[in-house]
N, CA and C atoms as a LAMMPS dump frame, in Angstrom:
ITEM: TIMESTEP
0
ITEM: NUMBER OF ATOMS
255
ITEM: BOX BOUNDS ff ff ff
-5.0000000000000000e+02 5.0000000000000000e+02
-5.0000000000000000e+02 5.0000000000000000e+02
-5.0000000000000000e+02 5.0000000000000000e+02
ITEM: ATOMS id mol type element x y z
1 1 1 N -169.011 333.496 93.816
2 1 2 C -170.215 333.49 94.626
3 1 3 C -170.524 334.928 95.051
4 2 1 N -171.791 335.281 95.037
5 2 2 C -172.203 336.637 95.412
6 2 3 C -172.004 336.849 96.909
7 3 1 N -171.698 338.076 97.271
8 3 2 C -171.535 338.404 98.689
9 3 3 C -172.873 338.342 99.404
10 4 1 N -172.805 338.104 100.704
11 4 2 C -173.986 338.09 101.572
12 4 3 C -174.996 337.009 101.195
13 5 1 N -174.536 335.913 100.665
14 5 2 C -175.422 334.781 100.427
15 5 3 C -175.455 333.929 101.681
16 6 1 N -176.304 332.958 101.694
17 6 2 C -176.428 332.078 102.856
18 6 3 C -175.096 331.372 103.14
19 7 1 N -174.281 331.16 102.116
20 7 2 C -173.009 330.461 102.302
21 7 3 C -171.972 331.33 103.001
22 8 1 N -172.128 332.649 102.926
23 8 2 C -171.181 333.558 103.567
24 8 3 C -171.555 333.873 105.006
25 9 1 N -172.785 333.636 105.364
26 9 2 C -173.303 334.101 106.637
27 9 3 C -172.652 333.387 107.82
28 10 1 N -172.283 334.156 108.818
29 10 2 C -171.744 333.58 110.057
30 10 3 C -172.903 333.295 110.993
31 11 1 N -172.989 332.069 111.456
32 11 2 C -174.069 331.677 112.359
33 11 3 C -173.579 331.808 113.784
34 12 1 N -173.63 333.033 114.293
35 12 2 C -173.132 333.296 115.634
36 12 3 C -174.15 334.117 116.405
37 13 1 N -174.385 333.729 117.628
38 13 2 C -175.263 334.493 118.506
39 13 3 C -174.517 335.726 119.002
40 14 1 N -175.258 336.67 119.557
41 14 2 C -174.64 337.899 120.056
42 14 3 C -173.777 337.652 121.29
43 15 1 N -174.273 336.836 122.211
44 15 2 C -173.525 336.553 123.448
45 15 3 C -173.674 335.07 123.777
46 16 1 N -172.569 334.444 124.141
47 16 2 C -172.607 333.08 124.677
48 16 3 C -171.792 333.097 125.963
49 17 1 N -172.461 332.823 127.078
50 17 2 C -171.77 332.748 128.375
51 17 3 C -171.767 331.303 128.846
52 18 1 N -170.675 330.921 129.476
53 18 2 C -170.519 329.556 129.981
54 18 3 C -170.433 329.618 131.498
55 19 1 N -171.193 328.757 132.15
56 19 2 C -171.226 328.723 133.61
57 19 3 C -170.918 327.313 134.096
58 20 1 N -170.009 327.212 135.061
59 20 2 C -169.733 325.912 135.65
60 20 3 C -170.683 325.692 136.814
61 21 1 N -171.279 324.498 136.86
62 21 2 C -172.175 324.16 137.957
63 21 3 C -171.339 323.882 139.201
64 22 1 N -171.751 324.467 140.302
65 22 2 C -170.992 324.402 141.551
66 22 3 C -170.691 322.962 141.958
67 23 1 N -169.455 322.751 142.332
68 23 2 C -168.974 321.454 142.833
69 23 3 C -169.118 320.317 141.82
70 24 1 N -169.085 320.637 140.533
71 24 2 C -169.142 319.607 139.494
72 24 3 C -168.168 319.974 138.382
73 25 1 N -168.015 319.066 137.437
74 25 2 C -167.241 319.374 136.237
75 25 3 C -168.176 319.662 135.058
76 26 1 N -169.445 319.938 135.369
77 26 2 C -170.448 320.179 134.328
78 26 3 C -170.641 321.675 134.09
79 27 1 N -171.003 321.992 132.844
80 27 2 C -171.207 323.376 132.441
81 27 3 C -172.579 323.537 131.802
82 28 1 N -173.041 324.785 131.766
83 28 2 C -174.198 325.12 130.949
84 28 3 C -173.888 326.418 130.227
85 29 1 N -174.515 326.577 129.085
86 29 2 C -174.312 327.765 128.261
87 29 3 C -175.592 328.58 128.196
88 30 1 N -175.431 329.888 128.182
89 30 2 C -176.545 330.807 127.946
90 30 3 C -176.232 331.522 126.641
91 31 1 N -177.081 331.306 125.65
92 31 2 C -176.9 331.876 124.323
93 31 3 C -177.942 332.981 124.165
94 32 1 N -177.495 334.223 123.994
95 32 2 C -178.408 335.373 123.939
96 32 3 C -178.339 336.019 122.569
97 33 1 N -179.503 336.266 121.99
98 33 2 C -179.611 336.965 120.713
99 33 3 C -180.458 338.212 120.92
100 34 1 N -179.919 339.373 120.574
101 34 2 C -180.659 340.631 120.636
102 34 3 C -181.298 340.852 119.268
103 35 1 N -182.617 340.897 119.232
104 35 2 C -183.345 340.954 117.972
105 35 3 C -184.209 342.204 117.937
106 36 1 N -183.941 343.099 116.999
107 36 2 C -184.703 344.352 116.932
108 36 3 C -185.918 344.259 116.023
109 37 1 N -185.965 343.259 115.161
110 37 2 C -187.11 343.098 114.257
111 37 3 C -187.699 341.706 114.43
112 38 1 N -188.943 341.571 114.043
113 38 2 C -189.627 340.271 114.124
114 38 3 C -189.093 339.363 113.021
115 39 1 N -188.779 338.14 113.376
116 39 2 C -188.306 337.141 112.414
117 39 3 C -189.137 335.885 112.628
118 40 1 N -189.961 335.538 111.652
119 40 2 C -190.85 334.38 111.829
120 40 3 C -190.079 333.061 111.907
121 41 1 N -188.803 333.085 111.532
122 41 2 C -187.97 331.885 111.618
123 41 3 C -186.95 331.975 112.757
124 42 1 N -187.274 332.747 113.792
125 42 2 C -186.346 332.935 114.907
126 42 3 C -186.012 331.615 115.602
127 43 1 N -186.983 330.753 115.774
128 43 2 C -186.716 329.466 116.426
129 43 3 C -185.699 328.659 115.621
130 44 1 N -185.825 328.683 114.31
131 44 2 C -184.875 327.979 113.454
132 44 3 C -183.486 328.6 113.549
133 45 1 N -183.415 329.939 113.573
134 45 2 C -182.113 330.609 113.735
135 45 3 C -181.452 330.215 115.037
136 46 1 N -182.227 330.192 116.123
137 46 2 C -181.653 329.835 117.423
138 46 3 C -181.167 328.39 117.431
139 47 1 N -181.929 327.501 116.798
140 47 2 C -181.493 326.11 116.671
141 47 3 C -180.172 326.037 115.914
142 48 1 N -180.044 326.821 114.85
143 48 2 C -178.812 326.858 114.07
144 48 3 C -177.642 327.342 114.924
145 49 1 N -177.869 328.374 115.742
146 49 2 C -176.812 328.887 116.616
147 49 3 C -176.352 327.823 117.607
148 50 1 N -177.303 327.106 118.184
149 50 2 C -176.947 326.047 119.144
150 50 3 C -176.163 324.944 118.433
151 51 1 N -176.614 324.546 117.245
152 51 2 C -175.913 323.495 116.497
153 51 3 C -174.493 323.927 116.114
154 52 1 N -174.316 325.179 115.729
155 52 2 C -172.982 325.668 115.383
156 52 3 C -172.079 325.73 116.615
157 53 1 N -172.647 326.1 117.76
158 53 2 C -171.881 326.076 119.005
159 53 3 C -171.429 324.651 119.314
160 54 1 N -172.331 323.689 119.205
161 54 2 C -171.978 322.295 119.465
162 54 3 C -170.94 321.783 118.471
163 55 1 N -171.071 322.17 117.202
164 55 2 C -170.079 321.767 116.196
165 55 3 C -168.686 322.285 116.595
166 56 1 N -168.636 323.535 117.026
167 56 2 C -167.368 324.134 117.472
168 56 3 C -166.792 323.356 118.663
169 57 1 N -167.64 323.033 119.63
170 57 2 C -167.171 322.324 120.826
171 57 3 C -166.688 320.913 120.499
172 58 1 N -167.358 320.24 119.576
173 58 2 C -166.989 318.868 119.22
174 58 3 C -165.703 318.833 118.405
175 59 1 N -165.647 319.628 117.351
176 59 2 C -164.532 319.51 116.403
177 59 3 C -163.306 320.348 116.755
178 60 1 N -163.503 321.504 117.358
179 60 2 C -162.342 322.354 117.661
180 60 3 C -161.861 322.217 119.099
181 61 1 N -162.751 321.851 120.006
182 61 2 C -162.361 321.731 121.415
183 61 3 C -162.389 320.286 121.899
184 62 1 N -162.757 319.378 121.009
185 62 2 C -162.705 317.926 121.272
186 62 3 C -163.51 317.494 122.493
187 63 1 N -164.637 318.176 122.755
188 63 2 C -165.488 317.76 123.867
189 63 3 C -166.185 316.456 123.535
190 64 1 N -166.336 315.622 124.524
191 64 2 C -167.051 314.361 124.331
192 64 3 C -168.423 314.393 124.998
193 65 1 N -168.647 315.422 125.811
194 65 2 C -169.943 315.608 126.466
195 65 3 C -170.339 317.07 126.28
196 66 1 N -171.509 317.283 125.704
197 66 2 C -171.945 318.647 125.396
198 66 3 C -172.696 319.265 126.572
199 67 1 N -172.49 320.555 126.814
200 67 2 C -173.21 321.23 127.895
201 67 3 C -174.654 321.535 127.489
202 68 1 N -175.506 321.657 128.469
203 68 2 C -176.868 322.123 128.22
204 68 3 C -176.771 323.578 127.775
205 69 1 N -177.53 323.94 126.757
206 69 2 C -177.502 325.302 126.243
207 69 3 C -178.909 325.879 126.253
208 70 1 N -179.051 327.04 126.881
209 70 2 C -180.332 327.735 126.945
210 70 3 C -180.309 328.915 125.978
211 71 1 N -181.096 328.852 124.895
212 71 2 C -181.172 329.995 123.984
213 71 3 C -182.2 331.012 124.492
214 72 1 N -181.842 332.289 124.397
215 72 2 C -182.71 333.366 124.866
216 72 3 C -182.705 334.478 123.828
217 73 1 N -183.906 334.938 123.44
218 73 2 C -184.03 336.062 122.506
219 73 3 C -184.539 337.26 123.28
220 74 1 N -183.802 338.371 123.173
221 74 2 C -184.259 339.617 123.786
222 74 3 C -184.751 340.526 122.678
223 75 1 N -186.004 340.952 122.8
224 75 2 C -186.628 341.771 121.768
225 75 3 C -187.005 343.155 122.281
226 76 1 N -186.649 343.504 123.484
227 76 2 C -186.981 344.812 124.039
228 76 3 C -188.45 344.898 124.426
229 77 1 N -188.974 346.112 124.433
230 77 2 C -190.355 346.357 124.863
231 77 3 C -191.384 346.143 123.764
232 78 1 N -190.952 346.102 122.509
233 78 2 C -191.895 345.974 121.398
234 78 3 C -192.572 344.602 121.42
235 79 1 N -193.797 344.563 120.945
236 79 2 C -194.56 343.307 120.916
237 79 3 C -194.04 342.418 119.785
238 80 1 N -193.877 341.137 120.077
239 80 2 C -193.477 340.162 119.078
240 80 3 C -194.716 339.761 118.294
241 81 1 N -194.718 339.965 116.983
242 81 2 C -195.93 339.764 116.192
243 81 3 C -195.882 338.545 115.289
244 82 1 N -194.813 337.775 115.311
245 82 2 C -194.738 336.576 114.482
246 82 3 C -195.721 335.535 115.021
247 83 1 N -196.289 334.774 114.117
248 83 2 C -197.242 333.725 114.496
249 83 3 C -196.484 332.608 115.202
250 84 1 N -196.92 332.225 116.413
251 84 2 C -196.207 331.201 117.185
252 84 3 C -196.576 329.783 116.773
253 85 1 N -196.264 329.404 115.548
254 85 2 C -196.603 328.046 115.098
255 85 3 C -195.373 327.283 114.684
């Protein structure tokens, strides 16, 4: 298989922070992606990152209840020019 194909790609966000909600056993995740270029499929990428995080939590950490995950894209000061459809 050729290098750098879709099969080799790691689906990982830049930062994932986990926060416990006060006085509960519940958690939420903040998934942050730093993006320097416009990607018209950014929403799909973020969905993939969330799904891979959930897969990790289910199969490797044996969670039976998934935390709420908030995906956030930081693009800096530049204008985002992808069509929002």
